[in-house]
N, C-alpha and C positions, 0 to 999 in steps of 0.2 A: 361320174357316179352311175352305177348300173341301174337300169330301169327295174322297178319291182315286177315280179312275175304275176301272171294272172291268178295262179293258185294261192299266192301270198295274199292278194286282195280278198280272195274267197274265204281264206281262213280268218282273216281280220274281220270281215263282215260277220261270219258265223260266231266269232268270239264276242261280238257286241250285241248279239240277239238276246232278247229276254227269255227265249226258250233254251232249254238244254238240248244238245244235239249230239248224236254219235252215229258213225257210219260203219257198216259191216260189209265184208266181201262175200262172195258166194258160199264160202265155208263158215260163215258167221263169226269170222274173226274181226275184232274192232280195229279199224284203220284210222279213225279220227274220233276225237273226244274234245268238245269245246269247253270254254271256261265256265259256262253256266252249268254244264254237266259236273264239272269239278265241285262248284259251289253247292249244288243241290245234293250230291251223293257223298262228298268228302273224298272221293277217289280221284287222284291226279291223272293227268293225261299220260304221264310217264308209266304209271301202274296199269292203266287201262288198255292202251294200245297194244295190240298183239294178243290180247286175251279174248276169250269167249265170255259173254256177259253172264252165263250160267255156271261158269266153272269156279264159283266162290266169290264172285264180284257182286253184281246186282241181285242175281237170283230171284227174279220176280215171282210173287205168289199172288193168288186171288184173295178175295175177302174172307175165305174160309181157310186160308193158309195152304192151299193146294199149289204145288210147284207149277210154274207156267213155262219152264225152260225146256220141255221136251219137244221133239220134232213135230208133234201133232197139235200142240197147244200154244206154242210161242208165236205171238203175232208177227214178229220180225222175221222169224224163220219161214213161216208160211208165206209171207209177202215175197221173200226171195224166190219161192217156188212158183207162185202163180201170178205175181205182179199186182195183186189186189191191195188197195189201201185199207188199213185196219186201224181202228181206234178202240181203246180199252182203258178201264180204270184198274190199276194194279198197285201192289205194294212192292217197293224196291228196298233192298237193304242199304242202309247208310254205312259208311266206313266205321262209325261208332258202334254199330251192331244192331240198332233198332230198325224197325221197318217205317217207311214213310209212304203215304199215299200219293200216286202220280197219275196223271192222265197222259197216255202215250198215243202217238200216231206213227205208224210204220208205213213207209212209202218205198216203192221200188226204185232203184237206180238202173238206168239203161245206157248202153253205149250208142254210137252213132247208127248202128244197124237195128237198134231196138231190142238187143239181147239183154236180159237182166244180168247185171254184173255185181249186184249187192243191194243193199237197202239202207235207208236212213231212218232213224227213230228220233222224233222230237218229243220231249216230255216236260211237264211243269208240275210244281207242287200243287196238290189238290186238297191241302189241309186247312185252307183259309188261314195262313200264317199271320196275317195282320190282326184278325180277330182274336186268334190264340194269344198273340203278344199282349194285346190290350187286356184280355182276361187275366193273364198271369200278373200284369202290373196291378190291376185291381185287387187281386187276391193278396198280393204282397203288401199293398197299402192297408188292407184290412186284417193283416195277420192271419190270413186264412190259406197260406201257401206253404206246402211241405218243402223245405229247402233242399232236400236231397233229389226228389223226383219231379219237382216243379209242378206237381199236381195239387188240387185242393186238399186241405187237411180235414180233420174231424170237425173243426168249427165250421168249415164250409159245408161238410156233409149235413150237419144239423140244420143249417139254414135251408139247404135245398130239400132235404127230406121233409122238414116242417111245411114248406111251400107245397110240395107234392101231395102230402097227406091232407092238408087243408083243402086242396082242390078236390081230392077224392071224397072227402066228407061232405062237400057241397054238391056232390053228384056229377062232378066233371070226370074227365078221362082217368082210367086207372094207370098203373105203372108196375114195373117189375123191378126187382132188386137181385143183384148178383154179387155174391161174396167170394172172391177168389184168393186162394192161398198158394204161394209159391212152393212147389214140392221140394223137399230135401234142402231147404235153405240152411238149416243148422249144419248139415253135412258140407255144403259149399263153404260156409264160413270156417268150419274146422279143417277142411282140406286145402282150401286155396287162400284163406285169410279174409279179414273183414273188408279190405279194399275191393277185392273181387266181389264179395257179397254185396257191397254198396253199388258196384257197377251193374250187377244183375238187377237190382231194384230200379236203378235209373233206366236201364235199357227196357225192362218190362213196362215200366210206367210210360216211357216214350212210345212204345208199340201200342199199348192200350189207348193212349190218347190219340195217336194217329189213326187207329182203327175205329174210334168211336164216332157215332153219328151226331148231327147237330142237336138232336133232342136227348142226348145221353150225357150224364155227368160221371166222370171218373175221378175218384179220390183215392189217396193213400189212407187206408183205414187204420194202419198201425203195424209196425214190425214188417212182416212179409206178406201182409194182407192188403188187398185192393178191393174197393167197392164200386159197383157201377149201378146207377139208376137209369132206367131205360123206359121209354114211353111205349111199352107193349102191353097188351091186355089179355093175351092167351098164352097157353103153355107152349105151343109149337113155336110161336114167335120168340118166346123167351129162350127156348132151346136154341134157336137160330142165333141169337145174340151170343150165347155162351159158346157155340161152336165157332163163330167168327173170331171172337176175342182169344179163345184158347188156341186156335189154329195160328194166329199171329204171334203169340207168345212162344209156341213151339219153334218157330222159324227165327226167333230173335237170337242174335249172336252176342257173345260176351267174350272179349279178349281176356285171356288168362285161364279160361276153362279148358279142359282137355278137349281136343278136337273130336267132334262127333257127339259130345254130350249136349243133349237138348234140354232146354228149360221146359217144364211143364207146370200147369196150375190145376189144382182141384178147386171145385166150386160148389157152392150151395145157392140154388136159384129159387126165388119165391115171388108170387104175384101178391101185390097189396090187396088187402080186404077192407071193406068199409068199417069193420070194427077194430082195425089195427091202429095202434099208436107206434111211436118210434121203437119203444122197447120190445113190443110184441113182434114187430116186423123183423127187427134185427135178430131177435132170438130164434125165430123160425129159420132165418137164413143160416144162422150159426149151426142149428141142429142139422139142417140139410148139408152143410159143409162137412160136418163131423161124419155123417153117413157116407158121403162121397169118399172121404179119405180112408174110411174103414174098408172100402171096396177096391182100393188100389190107387196108384198115382194117375193123374191126368183125367180124372173123371169129374163130371158134374151131376149133381143130384137135384132133381126138381122137388122141392119140399111141398107140403100141403098147407 
């Protein structure tokens, strides 16, 4: 029986790691993709090896949805040029289309002479998946889970909004509310069918959940509308939340849509006031959303 080769041992070890790992050569082509990378992204090694990660595969973006696959911003590409180790929090595309947050570390690979011959990137899920799974089970048990998007539903919103308003009325921290509407959803249903429409809602919901912070609540408000409660207390910070989430939706992929068609959301954003109740706050957000949609797709209006 032949002895196993050293590189076979190396591949076996990498496949058992808790970290996702892939290796690129000097031209940024993927030459190795381990089992954890498959599990985390949904892309198989057969599909990934030989590809460039930015050619429609992972296509990392930052928290504002800005592409990170260019030669001057990609951590892995820069590491192949100067040998410096880099770490970053980015969002990677999953094979299902949504974005998922990952922590990446890019390190140079050198030959025996010290020449850089490629780079290795390790990455892991940065979305606190265990806590998310517990939260989903709790919402399901309480009949507060939207079955399509796996986000909280309107019953969950009522509970969270009442808690935040009660805190505000007692002089505690304020908060912001963002009402997002998926642009052109009726056209998507009419053109591609309701199955693709449902997939759009699932993918957008997953990207919004992945892009939300620990102090933010994301719910499906109804139909093609999503609502975000966020612990910000000034207009600039609220605009920043809107830009972050809208940018991630823009880079969400949906199988079945015409290639090159990007999803966009319009939004109405408001800061809670001490004299607000649930109805007045939602009414102001809805009015701001209406103003945004009248000015064109993909816009967010900050209401008064």
